[in-house]
N, C-alpha and C positions, 0 to 999 in steps of 0.2 A: 575460510574456504577460498581457494584460488579458482578463478574462472578462466576458461579457454579464451585466447585473444580473439578468435573468430566469433565467439559468443558476445564478447564485449563490444565488437564493432557494430553490433545490432543495437547498441544502447547509446544513442547520441545525447541523451538528456541527463540532467542531474535532479534528484529529488532529496528532500530532507525528511527524515522520520524522527518524530519525537514521541517517546513513550508516555502514556498517561500515568500520572502520579497519584492523583486524587482530586478532591474538590477543594476550592479555596475556602478559607475560614473568615473572609471579610463580611460574610452575611448574605452573599448572593449565590454561593454554591457553584461557581463557575469551575469548569475542569481546569486542572493545572497539568503541565507537561514538563518532563525533564529536558535536558540539553539534547538538541537535535543532532543526529549524525547524517552525513551526506553520502549518497550512493549513486552509482551510474544506473540509468534506467532508460526504458523506452516507454514513452507516454503517447497514447493515441485515443481517438474517439472510439467508443465501443461499437462493435459490430452486432449484428442480430444474434450471433451465437454467444455474445457476452451478456445476455439477459439473465439476471439472477432469478432463480426459482427457489422458493422456500418450501419447507415441508408442509406448510399450511395451504399450498397451492397458489399463493400470491406470487406475482412476478414484479421485478423492479429493474429499471434501466439505470446504469451508472452514468455519470457525466464523463469520466475518463477511465481508462484502463492503464495501469502501470506495471510493467515487468521490471522488477528491481533486482540488481545483482547483490543479493544478500540472503542469508538463511537465518537471520536473527529472529528471535521470538517477537512476534507482532500480534497485536490484538485489535479488535474492532474499535476500541476506545482510543487508540493511538492517532496521531495527527500527521498528515503529509503536507509538505509545502512544495509547490511546483510553480516556477515562474512567478514568484512573489504572491501567489494565491494559496490559501490554506484550504485543504479538503479533509473530510472525514472518510474513514474507511468503511465501506458498506459491505464488502466481501473480500475474502482472502482465499487464495489457492496456493498450495505449496507443491509445485511440480517436482517430481523426483526422477532420478536416473538410477543406475546400478549402485551408486555410492550413497544414495539417500536424497534428502531434499536438495534441490539444485538452485532454486531462486524463488522469489515471491511474485505472485501475480495479484495485484491489488485493484479492487474496483472502488473508484472514488466518487463521492457525492459531495454536495454542499451542505 
């Protein structure tokens, strides 16, 4: 997908997304990830409206919110790297326009 240049000017950061592959087989069952891909993004601290609400009624605040210039398939088990720190994805939104999904909004936690 191509993004409008005006949209990309709002994305001064870079993040890497690595897809979850499975669990390691060395006996510890750690998650393993594929090769990471790099995308333009805007990363910021979450605002009050970025509080995650679950169907159980629980709420959770994320550490960071990232708007990422991609429409790739992304799961909660995938991993995000931003400024040499690794984060897990705790929430995903896929904002759409008239052409379909436009970008990803990822809620990141530790």
